[in-house]
C-alpha positions in Angstrom: 73.9 195.0 110.8 74.4 192.7 113.7 71.0 191.2 113.3 71.8 190.4 109.7 75.2 188.9 110.7 73.4 186.9 113.4 70.9 185.6 110.8 73.7 184.8 108.4 75.5 182.8 111.1 72.3 181.0 112.0 71.7 180.2 108.3 75.3 178.9 108.0 75.0 176.9 111.2 71.7 175.3 109.9 73.3 174.5 106.6 76.3 173.0 108.3 74.0 171.0 110.6 72.1 169.7 107.6 75.3 168.7 105.8 76.5 166.9 109.0 73.1 165.2 109.3 73.2 164.1 105.7 76.8 162.8 106.2 75.7 160.9 109.4 72.8 159.4 107.4 75.1 158.4 104.6 77.6 156.9 107.0 74.9 154.9 108.8 73.7 153.6 105.5 77.2 152.6 104.6 77.7 150.9 108.0 74.4 149.0 107.6 75.5 147.9 104.1 78.9 146.8 105.3 77.3 144.9 108.2 75.0 143.1 105.8 77.9 142.3 103.5 79.9 141.1 106.4 77.1 138.8 107.5 76.7 137.4 104.0 80.5 136.8 103.9 80.4 135.1 107.3 77.5 132.9 106.2 79.3 131.9 103.0 82.4 131.1 104.9 80.4 129.0 107.3 78.8 127.1 104.5 82.1 126.6 102.8 83.6 125.2 106.0 80.6 122.9 106.6 80.9 121.6 103.0 84.7 121.1 103.5 84.0 119.1 106.7 81.4 117.0 104.9 83.8 116.3 102.1 86.6 115.4 104.5 84.3 113.0 106.4 83.1 111.5 103.1 86.7 111.0 101.9 87.7 109.5 105.2 84.8 107.0 105.0 85.9 106.1 101.5 89.4 105.6 102.7 88.3 103.3 105.5 86.2 101.3 103.1 89.1 101.0 100.6 91.5 100.1 103.4 89.1 97.3 104.5 88.8 96.1 100.9 92.5 96.1 100.4 93.0 94.3 103.7 90.5 91.6 102.6 92.2 91.3 99.2 95.6 90.9 101.0 94.2 88.2 103.4 92.5 86.3 100.5 95.8 86.4 98.5 97.9 85.2 101.4 95.4 82.4 102.1 95.6 81.4 98.4 99.4 81.4 98.5 99.4 79.3 101.7 97.0 76.9 100.1 99.2 76.6 97.0 102.3 76.1 99.2 100.5 73.4 101.2 99.5 71.7 97.9 103.1 72.0 96.6 104.5 70.5 99.8 102.1 67.6 99.7 103.0 67.0 96.1 106.8 67.1 96.8 106.4 64.8 99.8 104.5 62.3 97.6 107.2 62.6 95.0 109.9 62.2 97.6 108.2 59.1 99.0 107.8 57.6 95.6 111.5 58.2 94.7 112.5 56.8 98.1 110.5 53.6 97.5 112.0 53.2 94.0 115.5 53.5 95.4 114.7 51.1 98.2 113.4 48.6 95.7 116.5 48.9 93.5 118.8 48.5 96.4 116.9 45.4 97.5 117.2 44.1 93.9 120.9 44.2 94.3 120.7 42.5 97.6 121.5 45.6 99.7 119.8 46.6 102.9 118.6 50.2 102.6 118.7 50.7 106.3 122.4 50.0 106.5 123.2 52.8 104.2 
């Protein structure tokens, strides 16, 4: 009877050992799968970050180019305004001189000295 019980215990222990080995194998496979999945996720995240950095750098370059273009447009516009103001000033100075000469001549026609006025 004891021999039979001993064999039964050995059989149960062997079966238990096999179940544990199968469970360990399954857990190792799951771990390997999770590690691969984690590695893929890490690689995808790294690629996404690299793409984001490239996009940011590209947008910053575009912003610098636009800033430079706008600055050039502003300078050109200001130069144009200054040129127009200089032309207007020259025109009004000429007009002022012409009006001054007309008045001087009229005063002289009436016998008045423009310098005394």
